[in-house]
C-alpha positions as CSV (number, residue, x, y, z in Angstrom):
1,M,-9.8,7.9,-20.1
2,L,-9.2,10.4,-17.0
3,L,-10.9,13.1,-18.3
4,L,-14.0,10.7,-18.9
5,V,-13.0,9.7,-15.1
6,L,-12.6,13.9,-14.4
7,N,-16.0,14.6,-16.4
8,N,-18.0,11.8,-14.0
9,L,-16.7,13.5,-11.1
10,C,-17.3,16.7,-11.6
11,S,-21.0,16.7,-13.0
12,M,-21.9,15.3,-9.4
13,E,-20.5,18.1,-7.5
14,S,-23.4,19.5,-7.1
15,E,-25.4,17.0,-5.2
16,G,-22.8,14.9,-4.0
17,I,-23.6,11.3,-3.4
18,V,-25.0,8.6,-0.6
19,I,-22.0,6.3,0.7
20,R,-23.9,3.0,1.8
21,I,-21.6,1.6,4.2
22,K,-22.8,-2.2,5.0
23,T,-21.8,-3.1,8.7
24,P,-22.6,-6.5,10.4
25,V,-25.1,-4.5,12.7
26,G,-27.0,-2.9,10.2
27,D,-26.4,0.0,7.1
28,M,-25.5,3.7,7.6
29,D,-25.3,6.4,5.5
30,S,-22.8,9.2,4.6
31,S,-23.3,11.8,3.2
32,V,-20.5,13.4,1.0
33,D,-21.0,17.4,-1.0
34,S,-17.6,16.8,-3.4
35,P,-16.9,13.4,-4.6
36,S,-14.0,14.8,-6.5
37,H,-12.0,15.5,-2.8
38,L,-13.3,12.2,-1.2
39,N,-9.9,10.3,-0.3
40,F,-8.8,7.2,0.9
41,S,-8.3,8.0,4.3
42,D,-10.9,10.2,5.2
43,L,-13.8,7.2,3.8
44,L,-11.6,4.9,6.3
45,A,-12.1,6.8,8.6
46,A,-15.7,7.4,8.7
47,I,-15.9,3.6,8.4
48,K,-14.5,3.5,12.1
49,D,-16.5,6.0,13.5
50,V,-19.3,3.2,12.4
51,M,-16.9,0.0,13.5
52,P,-15.2,1.3,16.3
53,E,-14.4,-2.0,17.3
54,A,-12.4,-3.3,14.1
55,T,-9.5,-2.8,12.7
56,V,-10.7,-1.7,9.3
57,T,-8.0,-1.2,6.4
58,A,-9.9,-1.6,3.2
59,F,-13.4,-2.0,2.0
60,E,-15.1,-3.2,-1.3
61,Y,-17.4,-2.6,-3.3
62,E,-19.2,-4.8,-5.8
63,D,-18.7,-4.3,-10.0
64,E,-21.3,-5.0,-12.4
65,V,-21.7,-8.9,-12.0
66,G,-21.0,-8.8,-8.3
67,D,-17.5,-9.8,-7.8
68,R,-15.9,-7.7,-4.7
69,I,-13.5,-5.2,-5.9
70,T,-11.2,-3.9,-2.7
71,V,-10.1,-0.4,-2.4
72,R,-6.8,0.4,-0.2
73,S,-5.5,3.7,-1.9
74,D,-6.6,6.8,-3.2
75,E,-6.0,5.5,-6.7
76,E,-8.7,2.9,-6.7
77,L,-11.1,5.2,-4.5
78,K,-11.0,7.5,-7.4
79,A,-11.4,4.2,-9.8
80,M,-14.3,2.9,-7.5
81,L,-15.9,6.6,-7.6
82,S,-15.6,6.5,-11.4
83,Y,-17.6,3.4,-11.5
84,Y,-20.3,4.6,-9.4
85,C,-21.2,7.9,-11.3
86,N,-21.3,5.4,-15.2
87,T,-23.4,3.4,-12.9
88,V,-25.9,6.2,-11.9
89,M,-25.4,7.9,-15.1
90,E,-27.1,4.9,-16.6
91,Q,-29.8,4.8,-14.3
92,R,-31.2,8.3,-15.1
93,I,-30.6,7.5,-18.4
94,N,-32.6,4.9,-18.3
95,G,-35.1,6.9,-15.9
96,L,-34.4,4.8,-12.8
97,L,-33.5,6.7,-9.3
98,P,-29.7,6.2,-8.4
99,E,-29.0,4.1,-5.2
100,P,-26.5,4.9,-3.1
101,L,-23.2,3.8,-3.0
102,Q,-22.5,0.5,-1.7
103,I,-19.4,-0.2,0.2
104,F,-18.0,-3.5,3.0
105,P,-15.9,-2.6,5.3
106,R,-12.4,-5.1,5.8
107,A,-12.1,-5.7,9.3
108,G,-9.2,-7.3,10.2
109,K,-8.4,-10.5,11.6
110,T,-7.4,-11.2,15.5
111,P,-3.2,-11.5,16.0
112,G,-3.8,-14.5,17.1
113,I,-5.0,-15.9,13.2
114,R,-4.5,-13.1,11.0
115,N,-0.6,-15.2,10.8
116,I,-1.9,-18.7,9.2
117,H,1.6,-19.7,8.4
118,G,2.9,-18.9,11.9
119,L,5.7,-16.8,10.4
120,K,7.8,-14.3,12.9
121,V,9.4,-11.4,12.1
122,C,11.6,-9.3,14.0
123,A,11.1,-5.7,13.6
124,S,14.7,-3.7,13.9
125,V,14.5,-0.7,16.7
126,I,16.6,1.7,15.8
127,V,16.5,5.2,17.3
128,S,16.4,8.5,15.0
129,A,19.2,11.0,16.2
130,E,17.0,13.1,13.6
131,L,13.9,12.5,15.2
132,G,14.9,11.4,18.7
133,M,12.5,8.7,18.8
134,D,12.1,5.2,17.8
135,W,9.5,5.6,15.5
136,L,11.1,3.1,12.7
137,C,9.6,0.1,14.9
138,C,6.1,1.5,15.4
139,I,5.7,1.1,12.0
140,N,1.9,-0.4,11.4
141,E,-0.8,-0.4,9.0
142,H,-2.8,2.8,10.8
143,D,0.1,5.3,10.3
144,L,0.7,4.6,6.6
145,Q,-0.9,6.6,3.5
146,Y,-0.6,5.2,0.7
147,Q,-0.4,7.5,-2.2
148,E,0.7,4.9,-4.8
149,Q,1.5,1.5,-6.5
150,L,5.4,1.5,-7.9
151,G,5.7,-2.3,-8.9
152,H,3.8,-5.5,-8.8
153,G,5.6,-9.2,-9.5
154,N,5.1,-13.0,-8.3
155,G,6.5,-11.8,-4.7
156,G,4.1,-9.1,-4.1
157,T,2.9,-5.4,-4.5
158,V,5.3,-2.7,-3.4
159,Y,3.5,0.8,-2.9
160,K,5.1,4.3,-2.2
161,A,3.5,5.5,1.3
162,Y,3.6,8.3,3.8
163,H,4.1,7.7,7.4
164,L,2.3,9.6,9.5
165,L,4.8,9.4,13.0
166,G,8.0,9.3,10.9
167,K,7.2,12.6,8.7
168,R,9.1,10.7,5.9
169,I,8.1,8.8,2.5
170,V,8.3,4.7,2.8
171,A,8.7,1.9,0.5
172,V,6.0,-0.7,1.1
173,K,6.4,-4.1,0.0
174,V,2.9,-6.3,0.2
175,I,2.8,-10.1,0.2
176,P,0.1,-11.9,0.4
177,L,0.9,-15.1,2.5
178,D,-1.7,-17.6,0.5
179,I,2.0,-18.3,-1.3
180,T,3.7,-21.2,-1.8
181,V,6.3,-22.6,0.6
182,E,8.8,-21.8,-1.5
183,L,8.0,-18.0,-1.8
184,Q,7.6,-18.1,1.9
185,K,11.4,-19.2,2.4
186,Q,12.2,-16.1,0.3
187,I,10.4,-13.7,2.5
188,M,11.7,-14.7,5.4
189,S,15.6,-14.5,4.2
190,E,14.9,-11.0,2.4
191,L,13.6,-10.2,5.7
192,E,16.5,-12.0,7.7
193,I,18.9,-9.9,5.2
194,L,17.5,-6.8,5.5
195,Y,17.5,-7.1,9.4
196,K,20.9,-7.8,9.6
197,C,22.2,-5.1,7.4
198,D,23.6,-1.4,8.5
199,S,25.2,0.0,5.5
200,P,24.9,3.3,3.1
201,Y,24.9,1.2,0.0
202,I,21.6,-1.4,1.2
203,I,18.2,-0.2,1.6
204,K,17.6,0.4,5.3
205,F,14.6,-1.8,6.7
206,Y,12.2,-0.3,9.2
207,S,9.4,-2.7,10.0
208,A,7.3,-5.4,9.1
209,F,3.6,-6.1,10.5
210,F,1.0,-8.4,9.7
211,V,-2.4,-7.0,8.4
212,E,-5.7,-9.8,7.3
213,N,-3.1,-12.2,6.3
214,R,-0.6,-10.4,4.8
215,I,2.8,-8.9,5.7
216,S,3.7,-5.5,5.1
217,I,7.4,-5.1,4.9
218,C,8.8,-1.3,4.9
219,T,12.1,0.0,3.7
220,E,13.7,3.0,2.9
221,F,12.3,5.0,-0.1
222,M,14.6,5.4,-2.8
223,D,13.5,8.4,-4.9
224,G,15.3,8.3,-8.3
225,G,13.9,4.9,-9.6
226,S,15.4,1.9,-11.0
227,L,18.3,2.1,-13.5
228,D,15.9,0.8,-16.3
229,V,14.4,3.4,-16.2
230,Y,17.0,6.3,-17.8
231,W,18.0,6.5,-21.8
232,R,21.3,7.1,-21.3
233,I,23.5,7.8,-18.2
234,P,26.8,9.9,-18.0
235,E,29.5,7.9,-17.6
236,H,31.0,9.6,-14.5
237,V,27.6,9.1,-13.2
238,L,27.6,5.1,-14.5
239,G,31.6,5.1,-12.4
240,R,30.1,6.2,-8.8
241,I,26.5,3.3,-9.2
242,A,29.3,1.0,-10.0
243,V,31.3,1.7,-7.1
244,A,28.3,1.7,-4.6
245,V,26.9,-1.3,-6.0
246,V,30.5,-3.0,-5.1
247,K,30.9,-1.5,-1.5
248,G,27.6,-3.1,-1.4
249,L,27.9,-6.6,-2.1
250,T,31.0,-6.5,-0.2
251,Y,29.1,-5.3,2.7
252,L,26.8,-8.6,2.0
253,W,29.9,-10.9,1.3
254,S,31.5,-9.7,5.0
255,L,27.9,-10.8,6.2
256,K,28.2,-14.5,3.7
257,I,25.0,-13.1,2.1
258,L,25.8,-13.8,-1.6
259,H,23.6,-11.7,-3.9
260,R,22.7,-13.1,-7.1
261,G,20.5,-11.5,-10.2
262,E,22.1,-7.9,-10.4
263,K,20.9,-6.1,-13.0
264,A,19.6,-2.8,-13.9
265,T,15.9,-3.2,-12.5
266,F,17.0,-4.3,-9.1
267,M,19.3,-1.3,-9.2
């Protein structure tokens, strides 16, 4: 499948493609000479040039049945280009002229209406001695470059992202706010706990923000992954892990916080 994607993109390198940006005031065509070199941030920048007054963080395209597919990362952009290249090939086989790739920018809602549930977030203001600036409280959608999806569940999706201002990798948990009241309470409880914690055995909470009726929670990125991905762990390593887990739980208990459900997937 990956080979097919690369072949499709490479077959169009010599002629490029035309992307048609659909806006409320009209269409704007943009030529792309090398589709395989196009990334999400570049295309988002082109959209912002066309719609400077709007807060655009994603865009959509239509599949063969007319359903809108949202693009928020480089991986999703590659999937869109692969779909478009296949469509162009079919059009040429049928003797038709290829149509431009049409995308529909998603403009963010104003701050007053994007948080329909009235959730409030207290972002921690932490001064980084290493950087000499309070970059942690300034994280927003525009300063993040999403790289890959790390996990997905009922509570939302976790992404690996690069924070341009802080120049480091962070984990971003994106949660749609069209969820049950029970999940809303769980989210606020998680935010409150992360905000309170200051321990080397608990992941650091950086910031949280609302965009397009969803909340994004930015935390420290743990590059080792979870324990369930490892086949066999040496006993001396397990011992150090166990000590760290106990210290983390002890710290939480000192804040009158009880953590339940410890398992390898969460460590």
